[in-house]
N, C-alpha and C positions, 0 to 999 in steps of 0.2 A: 191620547198619549202626549205624551209633553214635548214638543219640539225642541226641545232642550236635552231631553234624555233621548231621544233620538238621534241626533246629534253624538251626542257622547256613546252612542251604543255601536254608532257606524264607524265611531273615532277607533272604540275596544276592537271591533270586527277586522277595521285596517290594521292595528295595530299587531292583532292576534293573527291575520294574514301574513303582514310583513314576518312577525315572529316565525309563523311555520316557513313560510320562504327560506327567511337566514338560515333556520336548522335543517332545511334540504339541503343547502347549497352547502352548510358545513361538513353535512353527511358525505357528500357527493364526492368535497374536495378532500377529504379524508379516505374514502377508497380510490380517489386517483390517486392521492398520496402513497396509499399501502401499495396499491399497485406497482407504481412506477419504484418504487422501495424494494418490491419483491423482484422484480425484472433485473436492477441493478443488481441486487444481491446474487441471481442466479447467475446474471454475465460475470460478473465478479469471479463467483467460483468456479465455472468455464473456463476462464483466463487463467486461472490459478492450477486448474490441472493440467491445461496445454504447457504453461510454463513449466511445471511439473517432469512431465512426459517429453518436453525437449529436451531439458535437463539431464534425465536418466540418458535419452539418446546421446546428448553429448559425451557425459562419462562412457560409454559404453563404445562409442567411435574411440575417445582417447586409448583406454582399454586396448581396445582393436588395434588400435596404431603402433603401440607399445608391446604390443606383442609380437606385429608383423614385424617392427623394426628391431626388436631383441634389445632397445633402451630405455631406459627409464631415467629423464634428465630432471634437472630440476625446475625447468620450466613445466614439465609434466605433472609433476608433483604439487606445484605451487598452483596451477589451473586446475587440479582437484580440490583444492582449497576452496577456491572460487564456486566449484560447481557445488560442494560442503556447504556453503554460505548461502546459495540459492535453494538448496532441501530445506536447510535449519529455517530461512525466511519462510516459506510455505507452509513448515510446519509450525511457526510460532502464530502465522495467521490464525490457524484453524484451533490453536491450544491457546495462546492470551492475547488479544487485540491489542491490547496497551502500549506493546513496547514492538508493534507492527511497525512503525517509522523507523526505529533504531537499525534493524537490521539493512537497508539498505546502504547505510553508512559505513557498517562492518564489512558491505561488499564491498564501497567505494576505497574504503581503506586496505582490505586485503589487494585488491587491484593496484592499487596506487604502491602498493609496497614490493608487488610482483614487478613492476614494472620499474621500479628503483635497482631492485636484485637484480635482473635479467639487462638491467642496461650496457652494465659493465662501467670498464674505466676509463673507456674513453667519452663517457657523456660530460657534457661542459656541467661544471661545478654550479651553477646557475641554476640547471634544469632541476638538480637534485633538491637544490636548497627550496624551489619553490614546490615540489614535489611536498618536500617532507613539511614545508608549511603547511599544505594541504592538508596531511596527515592529521596534524595539530590540530588544524580549525574543525578537521572533521570530528575527531575525538574530543575536542572540549563541545559542539552541539550535538555527541551522543551523551555526553554529560548529562546536560542541559536538559535533552527530551527524558532523561532516566531519572533527575528528579522531579521535573515537573510530572510527570504521569504518575509520582507517588503520592502527590497532594490531591 
């Protein structure tokens, strides 16, 4: 056999061997990535279930407290809205992943609104102004996120 053909054959074998190793490496990387993605996905779902359970427990405790005290005040009602927002966020996560990022913004807006309402008239006007500006910025960011997710 010609020495030049032998060298070419050895180079081809080396290239085939490198290609096979590269393919195996990519396959293993793909499996690793899939396993990591699956573990993260399951962990995320478990935390969502924990958050949902804690929220439902919080609602139950608040309702029990209102029953014991026999008074339902504005703070209690506004707190229920926060609980509803958290439950809605978990629900949206399972139904429509595109708008998941908007719900924490809604929760923050609801919480800031609750804070403004409950602070009363003795609060410094600057504080109310800063909180209102924060609500405006959060609202604008929610609009941007919704518009970007449509595209």
